[in-house]
C-alpha positions as CSV (number, residue, x, y, z in Angstrom):
1,M,-11.9,16.8,-7.6
2,S,-10.0,17.7,-10.9
3,R,-6.7,18.3,-9.0
4,T,-6.4,14.6,-8.0
5,T,-5.9,11.4,-9.9
6,F,-8.7,9.6,-7.9
7,D,-11.9,10.9,-6.4
8,L,-12.0,8.0,-3.9
9,L,-9.5,5.6,-2.4
10,V,-11.1,2.6,-0.5
11,V,-8.9,0.7,1.9
12,G,-10.3,-2.5,3.3
13,D,-11.6,-6.0,2.8
14,A,-12.1,-7.9,-0.5
15,N,-13.0,-11.6,-0.9
16,P,-15.2,-13.9,-2.9
17,D,-18.7,-14.3,-1.5
18,V,-20.6,-17.6,-2.0
19,I,-24.2,-16.5,-1.7
20,V,-26.6,-19.4,-0.9
21,S,-30.2,-18.2,-1.4
22,G,-33.1,-19.8,0.3
23,S,-30.9,-21.4,2.9
24,P,-32.5,-23.4,5.7
25,R,-32.4,-21.5,9.0
26,H,-30.6,-24.5,10.6
27,P,-28.7,-26.6,8.0
28,A,-28.8,-30.3,8.7
29,F,-25.5,-31.9,9.6
30,G,-24.8,-35.7,9.6
31,Q,-23.9,-35.5,5.8
32,H,-27.5,-34.8,4.9
33,E,-27.7,-33.0,1.5
34,Q,-30.3,-30.2,1.2
35,L,-31.2,-28.4,-2.0
36,V,-31.5,-24.6,-2.2
37,P,-33.1,-22.4,-4.9
38,A,-29.8,-20.7,-6.0
39,A,-26.2,-20.0,-5.2
40,G,-23.5,-17.8,-6.8
41,L,-19.9,-16.8,-6.6
42,V,-19.6,-13.0,-6.5
43,L,-17.3,-10.2,-5.4
44,G,-17.6,-9.6,-1.6
45,G,-16.1,-7.6,1.1
46,S,-17.5,-4.3,2.3
47,G,-14.6,-2.3,0.9
48,A,-14.6,-4.0,-2.5
49,I,-18.4,-3.6,-2.9
50,T,-18.2,0.1,-2.0
51,A,-15.3,0.6,-4.4
52,Y,-17.1,-1.2,-7.2
53,G,-20.3,0.8,-6.6
54,A,-18.5,4.1,-6.5
55,A,-16.8,3.4,-9.9
56,R,-20.2,2.5,-11.3
57,L,-21.5,5.9,-10.1
58,G,-18.8,7.6,-12.0
59,L,-16.1,8.2,-9.4
60,R,-12.4,7.6,-10.3
61,T,-11.8,4.9,-7.7
62,A,-8.8,3.1,-6.4
63,F,-8.8,0.1,-3.9
64,V,-6.1,-1.0,-1.6
65,G,-6.5,-4.4,0.1
66,R,-4.8,-7.7,0.6
67,V,-5.5,-11.0,-1.2
68,G,-3.7,-14.3,-1.4
69,D,-1.6,-15.5,-4.3
70,D,-4.4,-17.9,-5.3
71,P,-7.4,-18.3,-7.6
72,A,-9.7,-16.6,-5.1
73,G,-7.4,-13.5,-5.0
74,A,-7.2,-13.4,-8.8
75,F,-11.0,-13.6,-9.0
76,V,-11.3,-10.6,-6.6
77,L,-8.8,-8.4,-8.5
78,D,-10.3,-9.3,-11.9
79,C,-13.8,-8.4,-10.6
80,L,-12.6,-5.0,-9.4
81,R,-10.7,-4.3,-12.6
82,S,-13.7,-5.2,-14.7
83,G,-15.7,-2.6,-12.7
84,G,-13.2,0.2,-13.5
85,V,-11.5,0.1,-10.1
86,D,-7.7,0.7,-10.0
87,V,-6.1,-2.1,-8.0
88,S,-2.4,-1.3,-8.6
89,G,-2.0,-0.6,-4.9
90,C,-3.3,-4.0,-3.7
91,V,-1.0,-6.4,-2.0
92,V,-0.8,-10.0,-3.2
93,D,0.3,-12.0,-0.1
94,P,2.0,-15.3,-0.8
95,G,1.9,-16.3,2.9
96,A,-1.8,-16.5,3.5
97,P,-4.9,-17.4,1.5
98,T,-7.5,-14.9,0.3
99,A,-10.4,-14.4,2.7
100,M,-13.6,-16.3,1.8
101,T,-17.2,-15.7,2.9
102,V,-20.3,-17.9,2.7
103,V,-23.6,-16.0,3.0
104,L,-26.6,-18.0,4.0
105,V,-29.7,-16.0,2.9
106,D,-33.1,-16.7,4.5
107,G,-35.6,-14.1,3.3
108,D,-34.4,-10.7,4.4
109,D,-32.1,-12.2,7.0
110,R,-28.7,-13.7,6.5
111,A,-25.9,-15.6,8.4
112,I,-22.3,-14.7,7.4
113,L,-19.4,-17.2,7.8
114,T,-15.9,-15.8,7.0
115,A,-12.5,-17.4,6.9
116,P,-10.3,-14.4,7.3
117,G,-7.2,-15.7,5.5
118,C,-4.9,-12.8,4.9
119,L,-7.5,-10.2,5.8
120,D,-6.0,-9.4,9.2
121,R,-2.6,-8.8,7.6
122,L,-3.6,-5.5,5.9
123,A,-1.9,-2.6,7.6
124,A,-2.0,1.2,7.2
125,A,1.6,0.9,5.9
126,D,0.4,-1.0,2.9
127,V,-1.2,2.1,1.6
128,P,1.2,4.0,-0.7
129,P,1.7,7.6,0.6
130,G,1.7,8.8,-3.0
131,L,-1.7,7.3,-3.5
132,I,-3.1,9.2,-0.6
133,E,-1.7,12.4,-1.9
134,R,-3.6,11.9,-5.2
135,T,-7.0,11.2,-3.9
136,A,-9.9,13.5,-2.8
137,H,-11.4,11.1,-0.2
138,V,-10.2,8.0,1.7
139,H,-12.7,5.5,2.9
140,V,-11.9,2.5,5.2
141,S,-14.1,-0.5,5.8
142,S,-14.3,-3.4,8.2
143,Y,-12.3,-1.9,11.0
144,F,-12.7,-4.8,13.4
145,L,-11.6,-7.5,10.9
146,Q,-8.3,-5.8,10.3
147,P,-6.5,-5.1,13.6
148,L,-3.3,-3.8,12.0
149,L,-5.2,-1.4,9.8
150,A,-7.3,-0.3,12.8
151,A,-4.2,0.4,14.9
152,G,-2.8,2.6,12.2
153,L,-6.0,4.3,11.2
154,P,-5.6,7.6,13.1
155,G,-2.2,8.1,11.4
156,L,-3.6,7.1,8.0
157,F,-6.5,9.5,8.3
158,G,-4.2,12.2,9.7
159,L,-2.0,11.9,6.6
160,A,-5.1,12.0,4.3
161,R,-6.4,15.1,6.0
162,A,-2.9,16.8,5.8
163,A,-2.9,16.1,2.1
164,G,-6.3,17.8,1.7
165,A,-8.5,14.6,1.5
166,S,-11.6,13.9,3.5
167,T,-12.2,10.6,5.3
168,S,-14.9,8.1,6.1
169,L,-15.2,4.9,8.0
170,D,-17.6,1.9,8.0
171,T,-16.6,-0.2,10.9
172,N,-19.0,-3.0,10.1
173,D,-19.7,-5.6,12.8
174,D,-17.2,-6.5,15.6
175,P,-17.2,-10.3,15.9
176,A,-15.6,-10.0,19.3
177,G,-18.4,-7.7,20.5
178,R,-15.9,-5.3,22.2
179,W,-16.2,-2.3,19.9
180,A,-13.0,-0.9,21.3
181,G,-10.3,1.3,19.9
182,L,-12.2,4.1,18.1
183,D,-11.6,7.0,20.5
184,E,-8.6,8.2,18.5
185,A,-10.0,7.4,15.1
186,L,-13.3,9.1,15.2
187,P,-11.9,12.7,15.7
188,V,-10.1,12.3,12.3
189,T,-13.1,10.6,10.6
190,D,-15.2,13.1,8.6
191,V,-18.1,10.7,8.0
192,L,-19.0,7.6,10.1
193,L,-21.3,5.1,8.4
194,P,-22.7,2.6,10.8
195,N,-26.1,0.8,10.8
196,E,-28.4,1.2,13.8
197,S,-26.9,-1.6,15.8
198,E,-23.4,-0.5,15.1
199,A,-24.2,3.1,16.0
200,L,-25.5,2.0,19.4
201,S,-22.5,-0.2,20.1
202,I,-19.9,2.3,19.0
203,A,-21.5,5.1,21.0
204,A,-21.6,2.9,24.1
205,S,-17.9,2.1,23.8
206,V,-16.3,5.5,23.1
207,S,-15.5,8.1,25.7
208,A,-18.1,10.7,24.5
209,P,-19.2,13.6,26.7
210,T,-22.0,12.6,29.0
211,S,-23.9,15.7,28.0
212,A,-24.7,14.2,24.6
213,T,-28.3,13.3,25.4
214,A,-31.3,12.9,23.2
215,P,-34.2,15.4,23.5
216,A,-37.1,14.1,25.5
217,P,-40.4,13.5,23.7
218,A,-42.7,16.5,23.4
219,S,-45.1,17.0,26.3
220,G,-48.2,14.9,25.8
221,T,-46.8,12.7,23.1
222,G,-45.5,9.8,25.2
223,P,-47.6,6.7,25.8
224,A,-49.7,6.6,28.9
225,P,-49.0,4.0,31.6
226,A,-51.0,0.9,31.0
227,S,-51.4,-2.7,32.2
228,K,-49.3,-5.3,30.3
229,T,-51.9,-8.0,30.8
230,G,-54.4,-6.9,28.1
231,P,-55.2,-9.0,25.0
232,A,-53.4,-8.7,21.7
233,G,-54.4,-5.5,20.0
234,S,-55.6,-3.9,23.2
235,P,-54.7,-0.4,24.3
236,A,-52.2,-1.9,26.7
237,E,-50.3,-3.7,24.0
238,T,-50.5,-0.8,21.6
239,S,-49.2,1.5,24.4
240,D,-46.3,-0.9,25.0
241,A,-45.4,-1.0,21.3
242,V,-45.4,2.8,21.1
243,S,-43.3,3.0,24.3
244,D,-40.8,0.6,22.8
245,A,-40.6,2.6,19.6
246,V,-40.1,5.9,21.4
247,S,-37.4,4.3,23.6
248,E,-35.7,2.9,20.6
249,A,-35.8,6.2,18.7
250,A,-34.5,8.1,21.7
251,G,-31.7,5.6,22.2
252,L,-30.6,5.9,18.6
253,E,-30.7,9.7,18.7
254,Q,-28.7,9.8,21.9
255,A,-26.1,7.5,20.3
256,V,-25.9,9.7,17.2
257,R,-25.5,12.8,19.3
258,A,-22.7,11.1,21.2
259,L,-20.9,10.1,18.0
260,A,-21.2,13.6,16.6
261,A,-19.6,14.9,19.9
262,M,-16.5,12.9,18.9
263,G,-16.0,15.2,15.9
264,T,-17.5,13.0,13.2
265,L,-20.6,13.3,11.0
266,P,-22.7,10.2,11.8
267,V,-24.8,8.8,9.0
268,V,-26.8,5.8,10.1
269,K,-28.2,3.2,7.7
270,R,-31.6,2.0,8.9
271,G,-32.5,-0.5,6.2
272,G,-36.3,-0.4,5.5
273,R,-36.5,2.8,7.5
274,G,-34.1,4.8,5.4
275,A,-31.3,6.8,6.9
276,L,-30.5,9.3,9.7
277,A,-27.8,11.9,10.0
278,F,-26.9,14.5,12.6
279,A,-25.2,17.7,11.5
280,D,-25.0,21.3,12.7
281,G,-27.2,20.4,15.7
282,E,-30.1,18.9,13.7
283,F,-31.3,15.5,12.7
284,I,-31.8,14.8,9.0
285,E,-33.9,11.8,8.1
286,T,-34.5,10.2,4.7
287,P,-37.2,7.6,4.3
288,A,-36.7,4.3,2.5
289,R,-37.8,3.8,-1.1
290,P,-40.4,1.0,-1.9
291,A,-38.6,-2.1,-3.2
292,T,-39.0,-5.7,-3.9
293,V,-35.9,-7.1,-2.4
294,V,-34.2,-10.1,-4.0
295,D,-31.0,-9.9,-1.9
296,A,-29.8,-7.3,0.6
297,V,-26.2,-8.4,0.7
298,G,-24.0,-5.4,0.2
299,A,-26.8,-2.9,0.3
300,G,-25.1,-0.9,3.1
301,D,-21.9,-0.8,1.0
302,S,-23.8,0.5,-2.0
303,F,-25.4,3.1,0.3
304,N,-21.8,4.2,1.3
305,A,-20.9,4.5,-2.4
306,G,-23.9,6.6,-3.1
307,L,-23.4,8.9,-0.2
308,L,-19.7,9.5,-1.0
309,A,-20.4,10.0,-4.7
310,A,-23.1,12.6,-3.9
311,L,-21.0,14.5,-1.3
312,L,-17.9,14.5,-3.6
313,R,-20.1,16.0,-6.3
314,G,-20.9,18.8,-3.9
315,L,-24.5,17.9,-3.2
316,P,-26.0,19.0,0.2
317,L,-26.3,16.4,2.9
318,R,-30.1,15.9,2.7
319,R,-29.9,15.3,-1.1
320,S,-26.8,13.1,-0.6
321,L,-28.8,10.9,1.9
322,A,-31.5,10.5,-0.7
323,V,-29.0,9.4,-3.3
324,A,-27.4,7.0,-0.8
325,V,-30.8,5.4,0.1
326,A,-31.6,5.0,-3.6
327,C,-28.3,3.3,-4.2
328,G,-28.7,0.9,-1.3
329,T,-32.3,0.1,-2.4
330,L,-31.5,-0.4,-6.1
331,S,-28.7,-2.8,-5.2
332,T,-31.2,-5.3,-3.8
333,R,-32.7,-6.0,-7.2
334,A,-30.3,-9.0,-7.8
335,A,-28.3,-11.5,-5.8
336,G,-24.8,-10.4,-4.6
337,G,-23.4,-7.1,-3.7
338,T,-22.5,-5.6,-7.1
339,A,-24.8,-7.1,-9.8
340,A,-27.6,-4.5,-9.4
341,Q,-25.6,-1.5,-8.2
342,P,-27.0,1.6,-10.0
343,T,-25.4,4.2,-12.3
344,W,-25.6,7.8,-11.3
345,E,-28.5,8.4,-13.7
346,E,-30.5,5.5,-12.2
347,A,-29.8,6.7,-8.6
348,T,-30.9,10.3,-9.2
349,R,-34.1,9.7,-11.2
């Protein structure tokens, strides 16, 4: 990493998050005011949270994104600068407002409402070529929220690889539910960072070889056929639960194999079940760490930061997964995506 100016360049989304904690599951309309336990204005956006977390872990980090020429954009850039992230490559767009997100948190679940503003104006051409040449790794976030960036991603990652940099992608969710356009991007993506649902959706959409199938359960380990009419807690219900779990695990493994067949290293974030990767023909699993969760917003982005920090330090994949899980878990100690992100020392204790 010493030959470059930056260890990590993150290209993607950045916006203020308004976190509303203890939100009612169905807010009342009709101008009825409801009180909630807490709310806060914090740095948001998958890319911005990843960049902030990486800098806190000690990586020399740059961020390229698009914000409006408005107070929200100034807030975003100030937050990133205060965290040690270089934002000299960011575009301040006078023609559209900064994206804004409201996160309604109910226990460990959340609803996310985003006004995209200038978010969809970010393009691969906004990334200075000289910046790519001076970084060791290029990470892109929120693929489906930024169609111009998505269209230019194969070329952007091709340039990064030609310059000697490695690449990674966290697509995040696709609001349209189509999950299209990744066939050309995945072969030039060194590390893919979906959660379980995203992994299944992406694998279903790409033209992966049909031979990428999951191994069948070992003989004798599958659940025996049973009636579904038994009472709760009966052998029938237990068998059904085991069958569902086996099917779910097999489906995820099949999806991960299909993604790996596209030429990328899939690393799947599994929340309370840790993480799963597939490399060199073998699955690598890391369990979750015990935690008292205050707020899980941005935990996946902190996981990304931890994994990239560990890999760029030369740690093996299994150890890097453990660091990533630690970073994701520790980030849930406080509200918002960045307030509780750990240092390298905290993440590796």
